[in-house]
GUZAMI-397486 format. One record per residue (C-alpha): x, y, z; residue in three letters; residue number from 1. Coordinates in Angstrom, 3 decimals, m for minus. Layout:
<rs>
[[X Y Z] "ala" NUM]
...
</rs>
This chain:
<rs>
[[195.816 110.322 147.880] "met" 1]
[[193.723 110.157 144.909] "asn" 2]
[[196.366 108.538 142.499] "trp" 3]
[[195.279 108.578 138.335] "leu" 4]
[[197.547 105.009 138.894] "trp" 5]
[[198.947 103.092 141.944] "thr" 6]
[[202.674 101.998 140.464] "thr" 7]
[[202.196 98.555 140.592] "ser" 8]
[[199.340 98.828 138.541] "asp" 9]
[[201.243 101.024 136.104] "leu" 10]
[[203.666 98.714 136.071] "met" 11]
[[201.126 95.261 135.154] "ala" 12]
[[199.613 97.851 132.529] "ala" 13]
[[202.546 98.657 130.645] "met" 14]
[[204.480 95.169 131.420] "gln" 15]
[[207.151 97.042 132.799] "gly" 16]
[[210.137 96.565 135.125] "arg" 17]
[[211.241 98.684 138.138] "pro" 18]
[[214.043 100.636 138.817] "val" 19]
[[215.084 102.659 141.983] "gly" 20]
[[212.483 103.005 144.317] "ala" 21]
[[209.568 104.067 143.154] "leu" 22]
[[206.415 105.945 144.695] "pro" 23]
[[203.326 104.805 145.726] "glu" 24]
[[201.512 106.352 142.610] "gly" 25]
[[201.351 109.044 140.255] "ile" 26]
[[198.745 112.119 139.784] "thr" 27]
[[199.356 112.749 136.454] "gly" 28]
[[201.082 111.759 133.173] "ile" 29]
[[203.319 114.148 130.925] "ala" 30]
[[204.824 113.892 127.400] "ile" 31]
[[206.524 117.400 127.928] "asp" 32]
[[208.940 117.958 130.325] "ser" 33]
[[208.440 121.785 130.502] "arg" 34]
[[204.771 120.899 131.577] "ala" 35]
[[205.430 118.786 134.245] "ile" 36]
[[203.111 118.940 137.656] "thr" 37]
[[204.871 117.648 140.746] "lys" 38]
[[203.869 113.776 141.130] "gly" 39]
[[203.679 113.279 137.487] "asp" 40]
[[205.036 110.363 135.185] "ala" 41]
[[207.198 111.262 132.724] "phe" 42]
[[206.817 108.733 129.502] "phe" 43]
[[209.983 109.751 127.538] "ala" 44]
[[208.600 109.303 123.870] "ile" 45]
[[210.917 109.229 121.118] "lys" 46]
[[208.741 111.558 118.574] "gly" 47]
[[209.891 112.546 114.776] "asp" 48]
[[211.841 115.411 116.133] "arg" 49]
[[212.598 115.028 119.476] "val" 50]
[[213.374 112.377 121.732] "asp" 51]
[[212.056 113.208 125.179] "gly" 52]
[[214.828 110.594 126.542] "his" 53]
[[216.910 113.589 125.914] "asn" 54]
[[214.831 115.331 128.547] "phe" 55]
[[214.686 112.948 131.408] "ala" 56]
[[217.008 115.109 133.962] "ser" 57]
[[214.959 118.245 133.179] "met" 58]
[[211.722 116.175 133.912] "ala" 59]
[[212.959 115.257 137.334] "met" 60]
[[214.051 118.733 137.958] "ala" 61]
[[210.468 119.752 137.505] "asn" 62]
[[209.161 117.566 139.726] "gly" 63]
[[208.650 114.276 138.077] "ala" 64]
[[207.393 111.461 140.488] "ala" 65]
[[209.049 108.947 137.997] "leu" 66]
[[210.202 108.247 134.496] "leu" 67]
[[208.992 105.956 131.889] "val" 68]
[[212.066 105.107 129.297] "val" 69]
[[212.798 102.529 126.856] "ser" 70]
[[215.280 99.752 127.546] "glu" 71]
[[217.231 100.724 124.708] "gly" 72]
[[217.584 103.647 125.689] "lys" 73]
[[218.390 103.013 129.748] "leu" 74]
[[222.631 102.971 128.623] "pro" 75]
[[222.105 106.606 127.419] "ala" 76]
[[220.922 108.089 130.643] "leu" 77]
[[224.018 107.409 131.623] "gly" 78]
[[224.432 107.763 135.609] "lys" 79]
[[220.681 109.687 136.303] "leu" 80]
[[219.800 108.323 139.546] "thr" 81]
[[215.745 108.286 139.411] "ala" 82]
[[212.828 106.115 139.951] "pro" 83]
[[212.006 104.580 136.451] "met" 84]
[[209.735 101.822 135.096] "ile" 85]
[[211.629 100.898 132.304] "val" 86]
[[209.316 99.155 129.221] "val" 87]
[[210.232 97.806 125.961] "asp" 88]
[[208.871 101.129 124.117] "asp" 89]
[[207.417 103.764 125.313] "val" 90]
[[205.151 105.046 122.975] "leu" 91]
[[204.194 101.251 123.070] "his" 92]
[[203.820 100.965 126.720] "ala" 93]
[[201.286 104.252 126.473] "met" 94]
[[199.085 102.018 124.236] "glu" 95]
[[198.866 99.255 126.836] "arg" 96]
[[198.449 101.711 129.748] "leu" 97]
[[195.416 103.522 127.766] "gly" 98]
[[193.806 100.129 127.218] "cys" 99]
[[193.819 99.374 130.717] "ala" 100]
[[192.225 102.634 131.433] "ala" 101]
[[189.317 101.897 128.895] "arg" 102]
[[189.443 98.440 130.735] "asp" 103]
[[188.712 99.742 134.139] "arg" 104]
[[186.145 102.697 133.204] "ser" 105]
[[182.769 102.433 133.138] "ala" 106]
[[182.450 105.932 131.655] "ala" 107]
[[180.367 106.351 128.639] "lys" 108]
[[182.628 107.244 125.870] "ile" 109]
[[181.912 109.720 122.967] "ile" 110]
[[184.625 109.594 119.763] "ala" 111]
[[184.451 112.356 117.632] "val" 112]
[[185.638 112.507 113.549] "thr" 113]
[[185.443 114.148 110.538] "gly" 114]
[[187.141 116.675 108.017] "ser" 115]
[[186.522 119.620 110.488] "val" 116]
[[184.949 120.898 113.070] "gly" 117]
[[186.365 117.515 115.632] "lys" 118]
[[187.744 119.908 117.988] "thr" 119]
[[184.846 122.685 118.484] "thr" 120]
[[182.566 119.305 118.725] "thr" 121]
[[184.478 117.756 121.429] "lys" 122]
[[184.680 121.003 123.397] "glu" 123]
[[180.917 121.129 123.007] "leu" 124]
[[180.552 117.905 124.350] "leu" 125]
[[183.192 118.896 127.178] "arg" 126]
[[180.321 121.909 128.034] "thr" 127]
[[177.167 120.148 127.455] "ala" 128]
[[178.295 116.902 129.434] "leu" 129]
[[179.894 119.137 132.422] "lys" 130]
[[176.723 119.251 134.219] "pro" 131]
[[175.692 115.770 133.808] "leu" 132]
[[178.548 114.114 135.239] "gly" 133]
[[182.458 114.165 135.954] "arg" 134]
[[183.731 114.613 132.556] "val" 135]
[[187.581 113.833 130.843] "his" 136]
[[188.316 114.809 127.245] "ala" 137]
[[191.477 115.863 125.511] "ser" 138]
[[193.366 118.959 125.896] "val" 139]
[[194.089 120.590 122.605] "ala" 140]
[[193.771 118.423 119.660] "ser" 141]
[[194.999 115.282 120.623] "phe" 142]
[[193.980 113.247 118.228] "asn" 143]
[[196.620 111.135 116.806] "asn" 144]
[[198.724 107.842 117.283] "his" 145]
[[200.213 109.237 120.737] "trp" 146]
[[197.356 111.710 121.349] "gly" 147]
[[194.832 109.099 122.200] "val" 148]
[[196.624 106.731 123.894] "pro" 149]
[[197.991 109.515 126.157] "leu" 150]
[[194.193 110.780 126.758] "thr" 151]
[[193.233 107.421 127.414] "leu" 152]
[[195.799 106.716 130.098] "ala" 153]
[[195.277 110.313 131.633] "arg" 154]
[[191.689 109.143 132.242] "met" 155]
[[190.749 108.648 135.657] "pro" 156]
[[188.921 105.632 136.489] "glu" 157]
[[185.709 107.772 138.420] "asn" 158]
[[185.223 109.203 134.916] "thr" 159]
[[181.657 109.221 133.711] "glu" 160]
[[181.925 110.615 130.235] "phe" 161]
[[184.877 110.520 128.301] "gly" 162]
[[185.417 112.291 125.086] "ile" 163]
[[187.594 111.497 122.529] "phe" 164]
[[188.766 113.533 119.121] "glu" 165]
[[190.009 111.011 116.442] "ile" 166]
[[192.076 112.280 113.463] "gly" 167]
[[193.758 111.044 110.405] "met" 168]
[[196.200 111.888 107.484] "asn" 169]
[[195.922 108.473 106.034] "his" 170]
[[193.742 105.551 105.330] "pro" 171]
[[194.053 103.163 108.062] "gly" 172]
[[195.184 105.181 110.963] "glu" 173]
[[191.734 105.464 112.748] "ile" 174]
[[191.410 101.981 112.966] "arg" 175]
[[193.712 101.307 115.430] "pro" 176]
[[192.511 104.216 117.506] "leu" 177]
[[188.883 103.718 117.637] "thr" 178]
[[189.443 99.760 118.222] "arg" 179]
[[191.053 101.570 121.697] "met" 180]
[[188.784 103.951 122.475] "val" 181]
[[185.726 101.519 121.944] "arg" 182]
[[183.183 104.177 121.953] "pro" 183]
[[179.660 104.070 122.871] "his" 184]
[[178.759 107.106 120.531] "val" 185]
[[181.139 107.674 117.179] "ala" 186]
[[180.147 110.871 115.786] "ile" 187]
[[181.153 112.230 112.102] "val" 188]
[[180.883 115.796 112.043] "thr" 189]
[[181.112 116.061 108.211] "asn" 190]
[[183.280 115.051 105.046] "ile" 191]
[[185.208 117.213 103.220] "ala" 192]
[[188.410 117.576 101.007] "pro" 193]
[[190.697 118.046 103.699] "ala" 194]
[[194.102 116.507 103.428] "his" 195]
[[192.878 115.486 99.948] "ile" 196]
[[196.162 115.172 98.896] "gly" 197]
[[196.950 112.106 100.299] "asn" 198]
[[193.554 110.440 98.826] "phe" 199]
[[192.035 109.497 95.554] "ser" 200]
[[189.140 111.358 96.444] "gly" 201]
[[186.669 112.503 98.720] "ile" 202]
[[184.826 108.774 98.667] "glu" 203]
[[188.215 107.527 100.072] "glu" 204]
[[188.187 109.979 102.799] "ile" 205]
[[184.805 109.218 103.863] "ala" 206]
[[185.782 105.289 104.022] "ala" 207]
[[189.042 106.044 106.161] "ala" 208]
[[186.482 108.470 108.364] "lys" 209]
[[184.195 105.324 108.408] "ala" 210]
[[186.943 103.587 110.253] "glu" 211]
[[185.318 105.127 113.421] "ile" 212]
[[182.692 102.984 113.673] "phe" 213]
[[184.429 99.394 114.018] "glu" 214]
[[185.239 100.434 117.477] "gly" 215]
[[181.453 101.003 118.306] "leu" 216]
[[180.658 98.713 121.385] "val" 217]
[[177.907 96.426 120.957] "asp" 218]
[[175.082 98.284 120.977] "gly" 219]
[[176.561 101.184 120.335] "gly" 220]
[[175.373 104.681 118.476] "his" 221]
[[176.694 106.246 115.332] "ala" 222]
[[175.498 109.870 114.624] "ile" 223]
[[176.259 111.105 110.699] "ile" 224]
[[175.839 114.471 109.254] "asn" 225]
[[172.512 113.665 107.171] "arg" 226]
[[173.648 117.038 104.912] "asp" 227]
[[176.738 115.846 103.755] "asn" 228]
[[177.228 114.609 100.328] "glu" 229]
[[178.971 111.529 101.452] "met" 230]
[[175.757 110.852 104.280] "tyr" 231]
[[174.513 107.581 102.338] "glu" 232]
[[178.494 106.208 102.069] "thr" 233]
[[179.051 106.547 106.134] "leu" 234]
[[175.395 105.236 106.377] "asp" 235]
[[176.460 102.317 104.768] "lys" 236]
[[179.569 101.724 106.045] "ala" 237]
[[177.817 101.689 109.626] "ala" 238]
[[175.419 99.047 108.506] "gln" 239]
[[177.994 97.098 106.990] "glu" 240]
[[180.118 97.057 110.426] "glu" 241]
[[176.981 95.495 111.892] "gly" 242]
[[175.971 99.195 113.797] "val" 243]
[[172.465 98.817 114.724] "thr" 244]
[[171.769 102.437 116.063] "his" 245]
[[172.418 104.678 113.456] "ile" 246]
[[171.462 108.523 113.633] "his" 247]
[[171.596 111.599 111.932] "thr" 248]
[[171.470 115.361 112.199] "phe" 249]
[[170.924 118.441 110.170] "gly" 250]
[[169.110 120.384 108.387] "thr" 251]
[[167.764 117.578 106.330] "asn" 252]
[[163.548 116.999 106.870] "pro" 253]
[[164.722 113.167 107.672] "lys" 254]
[[167.172 113.807 110.014] "ala" 255]
[[166.719 112.434 114.093] "asp" 256]
[[168.119 115.405 115.461] "phe" 257]
[[167.710 118.407 112.978] "arg" 258]
[[167.625 122.270 113.172] "met" 259]
[[164.144 123.638 112.464] "ala" 260]
[[165.619 127.136 112.239] "glu" 261]
[[168.657 129.527 113.104] "phe" 262]
[[169.599 132.836 113.878] "ala" 263]
[[173.147 134.168 113.890] "gly" 264]
[[174.879 137.280 115.168] "ser" 265]
[[178.333 138.594 115.492] "ala" 266]
[[179.168 137.106 119.267] "glu" 267]
[[176.644 134.284 119.640] "ser" 268]
[[173.959 131.767 117.822] "ser" 269]
[[170.276 130.762 118.487] "val" 270]
[[169.183 127.510 116.753] "leu" 271]
[[165.705 125.965 117.504] "trp" 272]
[[166.459 121.899 117.587] "ala" 273]
[[163.815 119.152 116.679] "ala" 274]
[[164.596 116.516 119.118] "leu" 275]
[[161.926 113.525 119.075] "gly" 276]
[[158.943 115.058 119.686] "asn" 277]
[[160.435 118.190 121.321] "arg" 278]
[[162.168 121.538 119.642] "thr" 279]
[[164.222 123.434 122.265] "leu" 280]
[[165.927 126.930 121.891] "glu" 281]
[[169.385 126.715 121.992] "val" 282]
[[171.726 129.746 122.883] "thr" 283]
[[175.493 129.057 122.177] "leu" 284]
[[177.989 131.519 123.340] "gly" 285]
[[180.089 131.338 119.862] "ala" 286]
[[178.706 132.502 116.296] "pro" 287]
[[178.442 130.458 113.013] "gly" 288]
[[175.945 127.831 111.609] "arg" 289]
[[178.672 125.510 111.369] "his" 290]
[[178.655 125.310 115.189] "val" 291]
[[175.000 125.242 115.530] "ala" 292]
[[175.285 122.124 113.324] "glu" 293]
[[177.997 120.540 115.190] "asn" 294]
[[175.921 121.341 118.511] "ala" 295]
[[173.120 119.266 116.758] "leu" 296]
[[175.208 116.150 116.919] "ala" 297]
[[176.311 116.863 120.767] "val" 298]
[[172.467 116.815 121.403] "leu" 299]
[[171.981 114.153 119.967] "gly" 300]
[[174.718 112.237 121.821] "ala" 301]
[[173.230 113.255 125.112] "val" 302]
[[170.144 112.267 124.139] "ser" 303]
[[171.001 108.512 122.910] "val" 304]
[[172.870 108.681 126.355] "leu" 305]
[[170.030 109.315 128.156] "his" 306]
[[171.002 112.453 129.527] "gly" 307]
[[169.256 115.316 130.878] "asn" 308]
[[169.161 117.595 127.193] "ile" 309]
[[167.553 120.475 129.407] "asp" 310]
[[170.854 120.937 131.416] "gln" 311]
[[173.080 120.344 128.665] "ala" 312]
[[170.967 123.143 126.821] "val" 313]
[[171.488 125.382 129.339] "his" 314]
[[175.001 125.107 129.570] "ala" 315]
[[175.681 125.570 125.990] "leu" 316]
[[175.060 129.320 126.397] "ala" 317]
[[178.552 129.166 128.137] "asp" 318]
[[180.546 127.515 125.080] "phe" 319]
[[183.181 130.123 123.617] "ser" 320]
[[185.794 129.025 120.813] "ala" 321]
[[189.148 128.666 121.563] "gly" 322]
[[192.329 130.344 120.332] "ser" 323]
[[192.519 129.200 116.764] "gly" 324]
[[189.297 128.336 116.170] "arg" 325]
[[187.457 131.414 116.082] "gly" 326]
[[188.267 133.101 119.537] "lys" 327]
[[187.339 136.726 119.127] "arg" 328]
[[189.202 139.504 121.010] "arg" 329]
[[188.553 142.895 121.219] "arg" 330]
[[191.860 144.943 120.928] "leu" 331]
[[192.439 148.572 121.539] "leu" 332]
[[193.803 150.722 118.545] "ile" 333]
[[194.346 154.618 119.517] "gly" 334]
[[190.727 155.900 121.367] "ala" 335]
[[189.134 153.013 119.938] "gly" 336]
[[189.101 149.138 119.473] "ser" 337]
[[188.695 146.534 116.602] "phe" 338]
[[187.781 142.335 116.672] "thr" 339]
[[190.445 139.628 115.712] "leu" 340]
[[188.804 136.653 114.822] "ile" 341]
[[191.479 134.150 115.062] "asp" 342]
[[190.887 131.195 113.034] "glu" 343]
[[194.859 130.295 112.619] "ser" 344]
[[194.839 126.890 113.761] "tyr" 345]
[[194.010 125.107 110.739] "asn" 346]
[[192.255 125.479 107.371] "ala" 347]
[[190.697 123.011 104.671] "asn" 348]
[[187.949 124.177 101.623] "pro" 349]
[[185.117 123.724 104.266] "ser" 350]
[[186.580 125.434 106.930] "ser" 351]
[[187.531 128.384 105.150] "met" 352]
[[183.967 128.970 103.845] "arg" 353]
[[182.935 128.941 107.204] "ala" 354]
[[185.087 131.343 108.495] "ala" 355]
[[184.479 133.422 105.382] "leu" 356]
[[181.049 133.479 106.438] "ser" 357]
[[182.043 134.519 109.784] "leu" 358]
[[183.430 137.294 108.488] "leu" 359]
[[180.734 137.980 106.471] "gly" 360]
[[178.354 137.766 109.723] "gly" 361]
[[180.532 140.585 111.248] "ala" 362]
[[179.739 144.457 111.479] "val" 363]
[[182.517 146.619 111.420] "pro" 364]
[[181.992 149.835 113.329] "thr" 365]
[[182.402 153.484 112.319] "gly" 366]
[[184.930 153.718 109.335] "asp" 367]
[[186.052 149.870 110.269] "gly" 368]
[[186.175 147.495 107.255] "arg" 369]
[[186.068 143.390 107.086] "arg" 370]
[[189.882 142.319 106.731] "val" 371]
[[190.251 138.751 105.577] "ala" 372]
[[193.974 137.445 106.292] "val" 373]
[[194.016 134.044 104.823] "leu" 374]
[[197.275 131.433 104.237] "gly" 375]
[[197.608 128.124 102.284] "asp" 376]
[[195.391 125.097 102.784] "met" 377]
[[197.987 122.197 102.789] "arg" 378]
[[197.597 118.336 101.856] "glu" 379]
[[195.301 119.106 98.752] "leu" 380]
[[197.513 117.339 96.480] "gly" 381]
[[197.335 118.344 92.798] "his" 382]
[[194.171 119.461 92.692] "gln" 383]
[[195.403 122.597 95.644] "ser" 384]
[[195.420 125.724 92.578] "ala" 385]
[[191.513 124.921 91.599] "ala" 386]
[[190.632 124.501 95.462] "leu" 387]
[[192.048 128.173 96.294] "his" 388]
[[190.547 129.549 93.280] "thr" 389]
[[187.413 128.239 94.308] "asp" 390]
[[187.704 131.083 97.257] "leu" 391]
[[186.974 133.452 94.817] "val" 392]
[[183.014 133.365 95.750] "gln" 393]
[[183.075 132.939 99.302] "pro" 394]
[[185.488 135.866 99.571] "ile" 395]
[[183.010 138.043 97.466] "ala" 396]
[[180.110 136.535 99.854] "asp" 397]
[[182.029 137.727 102.669] "ser" 398]
[[182.064 141.609 101.565] "gln" 399]
[[185.819 141.737 102.714] "ala" 400]
[[186.968 144.869 102.208] "asp" 401]
[[190.801 144.206 102.497] "val" 402]
[[192.352 140.842 101.692] "leu" 403]
[[195.524 139.919 102.824] "phe" 404]
[[197.277 136.404 101.222] "leu" 405]
[[200.148 134.724 102.326] "gly" 406]
[[202.014 131.078 101.370] "gly" 407]
[[202.776 129.701 98.055] "ile" 408]
[[199.797 127.568 97.008] "asp" 409]
[[197.747 130.659 97.532] "ile" 410]
[[199.904 132.799 95.750] "gly" 411]
[[197.707 132.140 92.261] "gly" 412]
[[194.268 133.546 93.842] "leu" 413]
[[194.846 137.343 93.207] "pro" 414]
[[194.895 136.670 89.408] "asp" 415]
[[191.697 135.541 89.857] "his" 416]
[[190.115 138.408 92.017] "leu" 417]
[[188.168 141.721 90.706] "pro" 418]
[[190.638 144.563 90.488] "glu" 419]
[[188.572 146.858 92.878] "thr" 420]
[[189.161 144.678 95.942] "leu" 421]
[[192.263 145.672 98.039] "asp" 422]
[[194.597 142.694 97.944] "val" 423]
[[198.230 142.108 99.664] "his" 424]
[[200.244 138.752 98.712] "tyr" 425]
[[203.354 137.930 100.783] "arg" 426]
[[204.789 134.653 100.364] "glu" 427]
[[205.642 134.371 103.811] "thr" 428]
[[203.640 134.916 107.299] "ala" 429]
[[206.871 136.595 108.491] "gln" 430]
[[206.701 138.624 105.398] "glu" 431]
[[202.808 139.671 106.138] "leu" 432]
[[202.809 140.041 109.524] "ala" 433]
[[203.792 143.497 110.152] "pro" 434]
[[202.007 144.620 107.150] "leu" 435]
[[198.745 143.452 108.719] "val" 436]
[[199.642 144.840 112.067] "val" 437]
[[200.488 148.501 110.753] "glu" 438]
[[197.128 148.683 108.240] "thr" 439]
[[194.639 147.306 110.589] "val" 440]
[[192.509 150.329 111.947] "arg" 441]
[[189.915 151.468 114.328] "ala" 442]
[[186.436 149.375 113.788] "gly" 443]
[[187.746 147.009 111.856] "asp" 444]
[[186.828 143.182 111.840] "val" 445]
[[189.871 141.063 110.842] "val" 446]
[[189.761 137.127 110.297] "met" 447]
[[193.016 135.305 110.284] "ile" 448]
[[192.730 131.952 108.671] "lys" 449]
[[195.299 129.199 107.557] "ala" 450]
[[196.967 125.965 108.299] "ser" 451]
[[198.832 125.581 111.049] "leu" 452]
[[202.060 124.615 109.427] "ser" 453]
[[201.837 127.805 107.602] "val" 454]
[[202.073 129.916 110.801] "gly" 455]
[[199.773 132.547 110.792] "phe" 456]
[[199.678 132.417 114.630] "gly" 457]
[[202.616 134.881 114.484] "gln" 458]
[[200.216 137.114 112.681] "ile" 459]
[[197.690 137.108 115.509] "val" 460]
[[200.739 136.784 118.452] "ala" 461]
[[201.983 140.024 116.363] "ala" 462]
[[198.694 141.974 116.735] "leu" 463]
[[198.018 140.961 120.301] "leu" 464]
[[201.864 142.056 121.354] "asp" 465]
[[200.957 145.538 119.252] "lys" 466]
[[197.549 146.244 120.213] "tyr" 467]
[[196.503 145.453 124.142] "pro" 468]
[[192.882 144.186 125.058] "pro" 469]
[[190.467 146.816 125.042] "phe" 470]
[[188.621 147.091 128.445] "ala" 471]
[[184.821 147.887 127.916] "asp" 472]
[[184.866 149.991 131.024] "thr" 473]
[[184.468 153.423 132.244] "lys" 474]
[[186.313 155.047 135.506] "pro" 475]
[[184.541 155.533 138.396] "val" 476]
[[184.150 159.425 139.281] "leu" 477]
[[184.853 160.249 142.940] "glu" 478]
</rs>
């Protein structure tokens, strides 16, 4: 059996004790009892809202091979008879297991942070590195205090490339995670006023993101966005941390990995990347200049790891945006169709501008319109009103014909928009969803963007429920 962990190694790494007849090993790790695959170990983590110990029985019923539980919770499990490893604290045990996974691995490790573009860059890396070796990367946006150790603990011993996304909402959160991951390459996509309500200013955000350099292994590489206004701050931080290999990407003439030219379309992008003495034509299966810029950082990472650039470039043509992050769907409406651009996963001023730019580059068909569905950008603190008002020009540049707005913070935006723009405002996504569903028509391009907590995913879901996927095929005549 190809175990992820043998039980003896699992117990040793977590400093746990056995209860019951344990299996020889486990094939996976789960923290959600509903997502158990037979052979998984279920880690009963206590979160902010739910305690995994309350779902231990369900985990076993769904095929868990064993449970990892906290000593203090053992009495509450009552008469549950199941193989268990008992630890002092489940999250701390998973952190120790993650460190053990990193210790045993010979993989090249890449860590990504930034105000926007972390998950997209991680997925670009996954795509580019796949033909070069066995890749392990986090699912979804597992980039916080439990997501990073979980991703580490799930990393198979034979992994050749490990990709980790590291996020934060407050200063000091990246530091312990990067020291756990110990990357060979650390990428900072950009610095923007995301979560600025928790910081004194963008300089403090840059300092917090620069914590990623503290985990770099000796001789490791930092890759920084040369176009970003915080470039010099990040460069200085990397130098002060003793990083000797600092590289840059962007359109700046001095960038090591430079975008010489860019051509975008509604469905894809082409960039010409100058890497050393070579200029490569790179096709991406997703639109957007911001995606192309992050692809530069990815090619830079492949380069410093001495990977095959040509294979990586070829693979990037297969890249596509994920759900909530620019995924495009063509949906059937009447005898025609419309395009849905799903950017509902998250939003901050920088990513909102990028999404509106995508809308501006899209081309409606027939009598179709550009429709922007925008919600609150959260965690902007006292700057929230001003930063939402700053969307006036990006909205104008997007050539949006219809604008739907939802949320509390964005509620003042209509007062600053031209009266000629068709604007509809509702306080909640729940109120806005039926209005969007009934207003859309054939030929439209509909872009939906908001912070995750605003709940605009339900507007996406309502459109998908009402309008089926468009099948661009013709019946065969016999």
